[in-house]
C-alpha positions in Angstrom: 12.4 -31.6 13.3 14.2 -28.9 11.4 14.4 -28.8 7.7 17.3 -27.4 5.8 16.6 -25.2 2.8 19.2 -24.6 0.2 19.8 -21.1 -0.8 21.0 -20.2 -4.2 23.3 -17.2 -4.4 22.4 -16.6 -8.0 18.8 -15.8 -6.9 19.8 -13.7 -3.9 19.7 -9.9 -4.0 23.0 -8.2 -4.5 24.9 -6.8 -1.5 24.3 -3.1 -0.8 27.7 -2.1 -2.1 27.6 -4.2 -5.2 24.1 -2.8 -6.0 25.4 0.7 -5.4 28.4 0.3 -7.6 26.3 -1.4 -10.3 23.7 1.4 -10.3 26.5 3.9 -10.4 28.0 2.3 -13.5 24.6 2.3 -15.2 24.2 6.0 -14.2 27.7 6.7 -15.6 26.7 5.0 -18.9 23.5 7.2 -19.0 25.5 10.4 -18.3 28.1 9.5 -21.0 25.4 8.7 -23.5 23.7 12.0 -22.5 26.9 13.9 -23.4 26.9 12.1 -26.8 23.3 13.1 -27.2 24.1 16.8 -26.7 27.1 16.5 -29.0 24.9 14.8 -31.6 22.4 17.6 -31.4 25.2 20.1 -32.2 26.3 17.9 -35.1 22.8 17.7 -36.4 22.3 21.4 -36.3 25.4 21.9 -38.4 24.9 18.9 -40.6 24.7 19.1 -44.4 21.4 18.2 -45.9 22.7 14.8 -47.1 23.6 13.9 -43.5 20.7 15.5 -41.7 18.5 12.4 -41.4 21.3 10.0 -40.3 22.5 12.5 -37.7 19.0 12.9 -36.4 18.6 9.1 -36.3 21.8 8.8 -34.4 20.8 11.5 -31.9 17.5 9.8 -31.2 19.4 6.6 -30.6 21.6 8.3 -28.1 18.6 9.7 -26.3 16.9 6.3 -26.2 20.0 4.6 -24.8 20.6 7.3 -22.3 17.1 6.8 -21.0 17.5 3.0 -20.9 20.7 3.3 -18.9 18.9 5.7 -16.5 16.0 3.2 -16.2 18.5 0.4 -15.3 20.3 2.6 -12.8 17.0 3.4 -11.0 15.3 0.0 -11.3 17.9 -2.6 -12.1 15.8 -5.6 -11.1 12.5 -4.4 -12.4 13.3 -4.1 -16.1 13.1 -7.6 -17.5 14.9 -7.8 -20.8 16.2 -4.2 -20.9 19.7 -5.2 -19.7 19.9 -7.9 -22.4 18.5 -5.6 -25.2 21.0 -2.9 -24.3 23.9 -5.4 -24.2 23.0 -7.1 -27.5 22.3 -3.7 -29.2 25.6 -2.2 -28.1 27.5 -5.5 -28.7 26.1 -5.6 -32.3 27.4 -2.0 -32.9 30.9 -3.1 -31.7 30.9 -6.1 -34.1 29.7 -3.9 -36.9 32.3 -1.3 -36.1 35.1 -3.9 -36.1 33.9 -5.4 -39.4 34.0 -2.0 -41.2 37.0 -0.8 -39.1 38.6 1.1 -41.9 36.2 4.0 -41.4 37.5 6.4 -38.7 34.1 7.1 -37.3 33.3 3.4 -37.1 36.5 2.7 -35.3 36.0 5.3 -32.7 32.3 4.3 -32.2 33.3 0.7 -31.8 35.8 1.5 -29.1 33.3 3.7 -27.2 30.6 1.1 -27.5 32.9 -1.6 -26.3 33.6 0.5 -23.2 29.8 0.8 -22.7 29.3 -2.9 -23.1 32.0 -3.6 -20.5 30.5 -1.0 -18.1 26.9 -2.3 -18.6 28.0 -5.9 -18.3 29.7 -5.2 -15.0 26.6 -3.3 -13.8 24.4 -6.2 -14.9 26.5 -8.6 -12.8 26.8 -6.3 -9.8 23.1 -5.5 -9.7 22.1 -9.1 -10.6 20.0 -7.8 -13.5 18.9 -11.3 -14.4 16.7 -11.2 -11.3 14.3 -8.9 -13.2 13.0 -12.1 -14.8 11.7 -13.5 -11.5 8.0 -13.5 -11.0 6.8 -10.3 -9.5 6.9 -10.1 -5.7 6.0 -7.4 -3.2 9.7 -7.2 -2.2 10.8 -3.6 -2.8 14.5 -4.6 -3.0 13.8 -6.5 -6.2 
């Protein structure tokens, strides 16, 4: 007697190409944020004393997000919660930028962060980032 087992596609590993594209998008987000980090360092070096702390804080955030995006590119299904934290964090910046949209710097940042949210959300779906929440296995494709 044979038994049929139902397979759930939402728990299946992504296809090779979807995973590759998703990882590429996460790597692109890391690279773009790395460029913002370098630009931020230059802005911090030239910042007035009254802007020095806030510029330094922003640069450290760029560095943290660049590292998180790189982590997601390398280990997309082994970083439970990281996808969601990044999406919520960047999404909150988009909302805040829209709410204070009269400020030129906020408007530009909201547009850039919206693009990052779209790229990271696509990478999350392509890499099936939610699979990071599964119990640990010995499956290296996780």
